Structures are given as C-alpha cells and as structure tokens.
C-alpha positions in Angstrom: 4.4 -23.5 113.2 2.8 -21.6 110.8 -0.8 -20.7 110.9 -1.5 -22.0 107.3 -4.9 -23.5 106.4 -4.8 -27.5 106.4 -7.2 -28.8 104.5 -7.6 -29.3 101.1 -10.2 -26.9 100.3 -8.8 -23.9 101.8 -5.4 -25.4 100.2 -7.4 -25.2 96.8 -9.1 -22.1 97.1 -5.2 -20.2 98.1 -4.1 -22.4 94.9 -6.6 -20.9 92.8 -6.3 -17.5 94.1 -2.5 -17.6 93.6 -2.4 -18.6 89.6 -5.6 -15.8 89.8 -3.4 -12.8 91.3 -0.8 -14.1 88.4 -3.6 -14.4 85.4 -2.6 -18.4 84.7 -5.9 -19.6 84.4 -5.3 -19.7 80.7 -2.7 -22.0 81.1 -4.1 -24.2 83.7 -6.0 -26.9 81.3 -6.8 -30.1 82.2 -4.3 -31.1 79.7 -1.6 -29.1 81.0 -2.0 -29.6 84.5 -2.2 -34.0 84.1 1.4 -32.9 82.0 2.4 -30.8 85.1 1.3 -33.0 87.6 3.0 -36.0 85.6 6.5 -34.0 85.4 6.2 -33.3 88.9 5.5 -37.2 89.7 8.9 -38.1 87.6 10.6 -35.4 89.8 9.8 -37.2 92.7 10.4 -40.6 91.3 14.2 -39.1 90.4 15.0 -38.6 93.6 14.7 -42.6 94.2 15.7 -43.8 90.6 19.0 -45.5 91.7 18.9 -45.8 95.4 18.2 -49.5 97.2 14.9 -50.5 98.8 16.8 -49.7 102.4 18.4 -46.7 100.8 14.5 -45.4 99.5 13.4 -45.9 103.3 16.1 -43.9 104.8 15.6 -40.8 102.7 14.3 -38.5 105.0 16.9 -38.8 107.3 19.3 -36.7 104.7 17.8 -33.0 105.6 18.5 -32.0 101.6 17.1 -34.9 100.4 14.1 -34.6 102.6 13.6 -31.1 102.0 13.8 -32.3 97.9 11.4 -34.9 98.5 9.0 -32.4 100.6 9.4 -29.9 97.6 7.8 -32.5 94.9 5.0 -34.1 97.4 3.7 -30.3 97.4 4.0 -30.2 93.7 2.4 -33.1 92.8 -0.2 -32.1 95.3 -0.5 -28.7 94.5 -1.2 -29.8 90.8 -3.7 -32.6 91.5 -5.9 -30.0 93.6 -5.5 -27.6 90.6 -6.4 -30.2 87.9 -9.0 -31.4 90.3 -10.5 -28.0 90.3 -10.2 -27.0 86.8 -12.6 -30.6 86.5 -14.9 -29.8 89.5 -13.7 -33.4 90.9 -13.6 -33.6 94.8 -10.5 -35.7 95.7 -11.5 -36.6 98.6 -14.9 -38.0 97.8 -12.8 -39.9 94.5 -10.4 -41.4 97.0 -13.4 -42.5 99.2 -15.2 -44.3 96.4 -11.8 -45.9 95.0 -11.4 -47.4 98.3 -14.7 -49.0 98.9 -14.6 -50.2 95.3 -11.0 -51.6 96.2 -12.4 -53.6 99.4 -15.1 -55.2 97.4 -12.5 -56.3 94.7 -10.0 -57.2 97.1 -11.3 -58.7 99.8 -9.0 -59.8 102.9 -8.2 -63.4 102.3 -9.8 -65.8 104.8 -12.6 -63.2 105.9 -16.1 -63.7 104.7 -15.9 -62.6 101.2 -12.5 -64.4 100.8 
C-alpha cells in the first residue's frame, strides 16, 4: 500500500496543484469540467454497455476490465472534485444534504411515516 492522501480535501488539493503546475486553470471552467465529467461517466458506462446483469456483476473478476473500471472511476471522481473546487461546492456536505432530503421524500415502508 502506498502512502497517499485518502481524504477528499487532500485529493482536491493534489488535483488543484497538478492542474496549476500545468497552467490548466483557464480550461477548468464549470462548463468544461461538467462536460469532461459527462464524457468520463460515459466511458465508464461503455465498459458495461452490452453486458448482461450477471456479466456486469462479475466485471471486476477480469484484471484488464477491472483496471479499466478503476481508471474510469478515478477520472469521474477527479473531474467531480475539480468541478466542486471551481464552484466552491463541498461534495460531502452536498451528498449528506441530498441523503437527508431523500430520507424525508422516500420514507421506509411500514415505518412511522409510511
């Protein structure tokens, strides 16, 4: 196991430093990052496009395909974190708020609200 930062804030900083070192900030507009995020998510989807549900559940058993999945997941996460950085969105806070809204909107059947 390598000694790399595992928290989102450290990864966001590392991505920002990577882009800054290459003078990529002018290209990292919200529109461009949203488009790149969509492209990378589509590349992840492409891996699964013609698989049956059973095949898709076993996709990580093939080392080459598993590597492709991990690379595309990394690309999606990287662009999402850069997008959040540019717009000042805390992705964990946004996710937490969304989960809370969904818990209210979709109560458990048979529970106090259902």
